[in-house]
C-alpha positions in Angstrom: 0.0 0.2 -0.1 1.3 3.2 -0.9 1.7 5.7 1.8 2.0 9.6 2.4 3.3 11.8 4.8 1.7 15.1 5.7 4.0 17.5 7.0 2.6 21.4 8.5 -0.3 21.6 6.5 -3.7 23.7 8.1 -6.0 21.2 9.6 -8.5 21.5 7.4 -6.5 21.6 4.2 -4.3 18.3 6.2 -8.1 16.5 6.4 -9.2 17.3 3.2 -6.2 15.7 1.4 -6.3 12.7 3.7 -9.6 12.1 3.1 -9.2 12.5 -0.6 -6.3 10.2 -0.7 -7.5 7.8 1.7 -10.5 6.9 -0.6 -7.7 6.4 -3.3 -6.3 3.8 -0.8 -3.5 5.5 -0.1 -1.9 5.4 3.6 -1.7 8.6 5.1 0.2 9.9 8.2 0.5 13.8 9.2 3.3 15.4 11.4 5.0 18.6 12.7 8.1 19.7 11.3 9.2 21.0 14.8 8.4 18.0 16.7 7.8 14.4 14.9 8.2 14.8 11.2 11.7 13.2 11.2 10.8 10.3 13.7 7.5 9.8 11.4 9.2 9.8 8.4 12.1 7.2 9.5 9.8 4.7 10.8 7.1 4.9 8.1 9.2 5.5 4.9 7.1 6.9 2.8 6.2 7.2 -0.8 5.7 11.0 -0.9 6.1 13.7 1.6 3.7 16.7 1.1 5.2 19.7 3.1 3.7 23.2 3.5 6.5 26.1 3.5 5.0 28.9 5.4 7.7 31.9 5.4 9.0 32.5 1.8 12.2 33.6 3.6 13.1 30.3 5.5 16.2 28.6 5.4 16.1 25.0 4.9 15.2 23.3 7.6 16.7 21.2 10.0 14.3 18.6 8.8 15.3 18.6 5.6 19.1 18.5 6.5 18.3 15.1 8.6 16.4 13.6 5.4 19.3 14.2 3.0 21.6 12.7 5.4 19.8 9.4 6.0 20.3 6.9 3.0 16.7 5.6 3.6 15.2 8.8 3.2 17.3 10.9 1.0 15.6 9.9 -2.1 11.9 10.2 -0.8 10.2 12.6 -3.0 8.3 16.0 -2.0 5.6 18.0 -3.1 6.0 21.4 -1.3 3.4 24.3 -1.4 4.1 27.5 -0.2 4.3 31.4 -1.3 5.9 32.5 -4.2 9.7 32.3 -3.7 13.0 33.3 -5.1 13.5 30.9 -8.3 17.3 30.3 -7.1 15.8 28.9 -3.9 13.1 26.7 -5.8 16.0 25.2 -7.8 18.0 24.7 -4.4 15.0 22.5 -3.2 15.6 20.0 -5.7 18.7 18.8 -4.1 16.6 17.8 -1.2 14.0 15.6 -2.6 11.7 18.2 -4.1 10.3 17.2 -7.2 7.3 20.0 -7.4 6.8 23.3 -5.7 3.0 24.5 -6.1 2.8 28.8 -5.1 -0.5 29.5 -3.4 -3.1 29.5 -4.1 -2.9 25.9 -5.4 -5.1 24.6 -8.6 -6.0 21.4 -7.2 -6.5 19.3 -10.3 -3.0 20.0 -11.1 -2.0 19.3 -7.6 -3.3 15.8 -7.4 -2.1 15.0 -10.9 1.3 15.4 -9.4 0.5 13.4 -6.4 -0.6 10.5 -8.7 2.3 10.8 -11.2 4.9 10.5 -8.4 3.0 7.6 -6.6 2.4 5.9 -10.1 -1.6 5.5 -8.6 -3.8 7.9 -10.4 -6.0 10.1 -8.1 -9.7 10.1 -9.3 -11.2 13.0 -9.4 -14.9 14.4 -10.2 -14.9 15.7 -13.8 -18.3 17.8 -13.2 -17.8 21.0 -15.1 -18.2 23.4 -12.1 -17.6 26.9 -11.8 -17.2 28.1 -7.8 -16.2 31.4 -6.7 -16.3 32.9 -3.5 -15.6 36.7 -2.5 -16.6 39.1 0.4 -18.0 42.4 0.8 -18.4 43.5 4.5 -19.5 40.5 6.6 -21.6 39.2 3.6 -19.9 35.9 1.8 -21.0 35.4 -1.4 -20.6 32.0 -3.0 -21.5 31.4 -6.5 -21.9 28.1 -8.4 -22.4 27.8 -12.1 -22.7 24.8 -14.5 -22.6 22.0 -12.1 -22.0 20.8 -8.0 -18.2 19.1 -8.8 -17.7 17.4 -5.3 -13.7 17.9 -5.2 -15.0 22.0 -5.4 -17.7 21.4 -2.8 -15.1 19.8 -0.6 -12.6 22.7 -1.3 -15.4 25.2 -0.3 -15.4 24.4 3.6 -11.4 25.2 4.0 -11.7 28.2 1.8 -14.8 29.6 3.9 -12.6 28.9 7.2 -9.6 30.3 5.9 -11.6 33.4 4.8 -13.3 33.8 8.1 -10.3 33.1 10.2 -8.1 35.8 8.1 -10.5 38.5 7.9 -11.8 38.0 11.4 -15.5 37.7 10.6 -17.2 37.4 13.9 -21.3 37.1 12.2 -20.5 36.0 8.6 -23.6 36.1 6.3 -23.8 34.0 3.4 -25.8 34.1 0.1 -25.5 30.8 -1.9 -26.3 31.9 -5.8 -27.5 28.9 -7.5 -29.3 30.8 -10.6 -27.3 29.5 -13.2 -28.4 25.8 -12.3 -31.1 23.6 -13.3 -31.1 21.1 -10.5 -33.0 18.1 -9.8 -33.5 15.2 -7.2 -30.3 13.5 -9.1 -28.6 16.5 -7.6 -30.1 16.0 -3.9 -26.6 14.7 -2.4 -24.1 17.2 -4.0 -26.5 20.0 -2.8 -26.8 18.8 0.6 -23.2 18.3 0.8 -23.1 22.0 -0.4 -24.6 23.3 2.3 -23.5 21.0 5.0 -20.2 22.3 4.0 -21.2 26.0 4.4 -22.8 25.4 7.7 -19.6 23.1 9.0 -18.3 26.6 10.2 -19.3 27.1 13.9 -19.4 30.9 12.7 -22.0 30.6 10.2 -25.7 30.4 11.6 -28.7 28.9 9.6 -30.7 32.3 9.9 -27.9 34.0 7.9 -27.7 31.9 4.9 -29.8 32.5 2.2 -29.9 30.5 -0.9 -30.5 32.6 -4.2 -32.3 29.5 -6.9 -34.8 29.5 -9.2 -34.9 25.7 -8.9 -38.5 24.3 -6.7 -36.2 21.5 -6.1 -33.6 23.4 -4.3 -36.7 24.9 -2.4 -38.3 21.5 -1.6 -34.8 20.0 -0.2 -34.4 22.6 2.2 -37.6 22.8 3.3 -37.7 18.8 3.9 -34.8 18.9 6.3 -35.1 20.0 9.5 -31.4 20.5 10.0 -31.8 23.6 7.8 -34.4 25.4 9.5 -33.7 28.7 9.3 -32.1 28.8 5.8 -34.1 30.9 3.3 -34.3 30.1 -0.4 -35.7 32.8 -2.5 -35.1 34.2 -6.2 -35.1 37.8 -4.9 -31.7 39.2 -4.4 -32.8 42.9 -3.5 -34.6 41.2 -0.9 -32.5 39.1 0.6 -29.6 41.8 0.5 -32.0 43.9 2.6 -32.2 41.6 5.2 -28.7 40.9 5.6 -27.2 44.3 5.6 -26.4 45.5 8.9 -27.5 49.3 8.4 -30.5 51.3 7.7 -31.0 51.3 3.8 -31.1 54.8 2.5 -29.8 54.0 -1.0 -31.8 52.3 -3.8 -31.8 48.4 -4.4 -30.1 49.1 -7.6 -26.9 51.1 -5.7 -27.0 48.5 -3.3 -26.5 45.6 -5.7 -23.7 47.7 -7.3 -22.0 48.1 -3.9 -22.6 44.7 -2.3 -21.7 42.7 -5.5 -20.6 44.5 -8.6 -17.9 47.0 -6.6 -15.7 43.8 -6.2 -14.4 42.2 -3.3 -12.2 43.4 -0.5 -10.9 39.4 0.3 -7.3 39.2 -1.7 -7.5 35.8 -3.1 -3.8 36.0 -4.0 -3.2 35.2 -0.2 -5.3 32.4 0.0 -4.1 28.4 0.0 -6.3 27.2 -2.6 -7.9 28.0 -5.9 -11.6 26.7 -6.5 -11.5 27.6 -9.9 -8.7 24.3 -11.4 -6.3 24.5 -14.3 -9.0 22.4 -16.5 -11.8 25.1 -16.0 -9.8 27.0 -18.8 -10.8 24.4 -21.3 -7.2 24.0 -22.7 -6.8 20.9 -24.4 -2.8 20.8 -23.4 -1.0 22.5 -20.4 2.7 23.2 -19.5 3.9 20.4 -18.0 6.5 22.2 -15.9 4.1 23.9 -13.7 5.3 23.4 -10.3 8.2 21.5 -11.5 11.6 21.9 -9.2 13.4 19.1 -10.7 14.3 19.8 -14.1 16.5 17.8 -16.7 18.2 18.3 -19.9 18.7 15.0 -21.9 21.0 15.7 -25.3 20.7 12.2 -26.9 20.8 11.3 -30.7 18.8 8.8 -30.2 15.0 9.7 -30.0 13.6 6.6 -28.2 15.8 7.0 -25.7 15.2 10.5 -24.8 11.7 9.5 -25.0 12.3 6.8 -22.7 14.1 9.1 -20.3 11.5 11.9 -20.6 8.3 9.5 -19.4 10.7 8.4 -16.5 11.6 11.9 -14.9 8.0 13.1 -15.5 6.4 10.1 -13.9 8.4 11.5 -10.7 6.9 15.1 -11.4 10.0 16.5 -13.0 10.2 18.8 -16.2 12.4 17.4 -18.9 13.6 19.0 -22.3 15.2 16.5 -24.8 17.7 17.5 -27.5 18.9 15.2 -30.3 22.4 17.0 -30.8 24.3 19.6 -28.3 24.0 22.7 -30.6 20.2 22.7 -29.9 21.1 22.3 -26.4 23.4 25.2 -26.4 21.0 27.5 -28.3 18.3 26.7 -25.3 20.5 26.9 -22.4 19.9 29.6 -19.8 21.4 29.9 -16.4 19.9 28.1 -13.4 17.2 26.3 -16.1 18.2 23.0 -15.1 18.9 20.8 -12.2 20.7 18.3 -14.1 22.1 17.6 -18.0 22.2 13.6 -19.0 24.5 13.9 -22.1 25.5 11.0 -24.4 29.0 12.7 -25.2 29.3 11.0 -28.7 26.3 13.4 -30.1 26.5 13.8 -33.7 27.9 17.6 -33.4 30.5 16.6 -31.2 29.5 19.4 -28.8 29.6 16.9 -25.6 33.2 17.8 -24.4 32.9 21.3 -25.4 29.5 21.4 -23.3 31.5 19.7 -20.6 34.2 22.3 -20.5 31.8 25.1 -20.6 30.5 24.0 -17.4 33.5 23.4 -15.6 34.3 27.0 -16.1 31.0 28.0 -14.8 30.7 27.1 -11.4 26.9 27.7 -11.1 26.3 24.9 -14.2 24.2 21.7 -13.3 26.0 18.4 -12.7 26.3 16.3 -15.8 25.9 12.6 -15.9 27.1 11.2 -19.5 25.1 8.2 -20.4 27.4 7.0 -23.6 27.7 3.4 -25.5 31.2 3.6 -25.2 33.0 2.4 -22.4 36.8 2.9 -23.7 38.9 3.6 -20.7 40.5 6.7 -22.4 36.9 8.2 -23.2 35.9 7.6 -19.6 38.8 9.5 -18.1 38.8 12.4 -20.7 35.4 12.8 -20.0 35.4 13.1 -16.2 38.5 15.1 -16.6 36.4 17.4 -18.3 33.9 17.8 -15.3 31.4 15.1 -15.6 29.9 14.3 -12.4 29.3 10.6 -13.4 29.5 8.4 -16.4 27.3 5.6 -17.2 27.8 3.0 -19.8 24.3 2.2 -22.2 22.0 0.8 -22.0 20.6 1.1 -18.3 17.7 0.6 -16.9 15.5 3.7 -16.7 14.9 3.6 -12.9 18.6 3.2 -12.4 19.2 6.7 -14.0 16.7 7.9 -11.8 18.2 6.5 -8.9 21.8 7.9 -9.8 20.6 11.3 -10.6 18.4 11.6 -7.4 21.8 10.5 -5.6 24.0 12.8 -7.7 21.6 16.2 -6.6 21.5 15.0 -3.1 25.2 15.2 -3.0 25.9 18.2 -4.9 25.1 20.8 -2.2 
């Protein structure tokens, strides 16, 4: 059974991850970096660590240093979440086993896809089209749902609401759930209950302060039929709902009220949030940038396209971003400082640029390490390549897993 160790996540976020991964038959353990993270890691030896970084300026932690120093844990992959940090720091994280760094707010379809790739066990997600937005004006929280009810987004809603209420220090929040663009029927009943229950989960949200804006008779009947929803009002009249929730005498017109409370925009800064209720897939794009979130980046220079493709699949399976080149000249044209964590080079590539690349890197103290991966095992060539600055020489062919293991080991030592 695959296992994951979650370190220092917000309690609600941690519980959401735990529920989701447990459904996928993945064992989940949790820990605090300051107390028991290292002990939990060495006793459970998880297949993956998910770790939250709170401070953008924080140095590499003691936990990360200990993980790297222990041969049993050094190669355990890490997916890290956190604030926007300097590109150079992100690059250094690869040496500690960090394969993906997701800047908050996180798009969870990409986040779970990365987990599935590393564990080689896809995490199934609800694919129901759904747009869910949440914003705040004063003490009124607007939840707008369109297209459909997606259970992943409804689960995230509970975390998003709690985060907003805590961060904005709301004492008596009022909630308007706007479902006017949804034509719901009895088959949506369970998901509608899930939506309402997740809103009511927070102790500061009282039923009398929850209003549901809907044109559906089914929504009204469902709420009326649940005693635990007593006090929740279902209506199709937004101006009247706003009148009942605003905590002051109304001296402006209804149109001005709607403009002020809805159209003026939210006072909640969503850029500081932990999660996105909009997923990458919501934009309708057929293709995405596979490098999103990647920390571990590799360049492969190999004249054999099939060999390059095998390595590409191997490294992408653990969340790495990889570029392949069939000759050294193309690599030199594309190379930029800090772009790659590692270079895998067939020194016998057709343009005879292999040794030139090594010599250029040797003169650059910030250049990435190079693994030479070539079919020749001639002693003179091996000595020449290592003397030119290669970190390791491997003779073709090798199992892709061996090359991956050597690459991770090299990064761990190259600090």
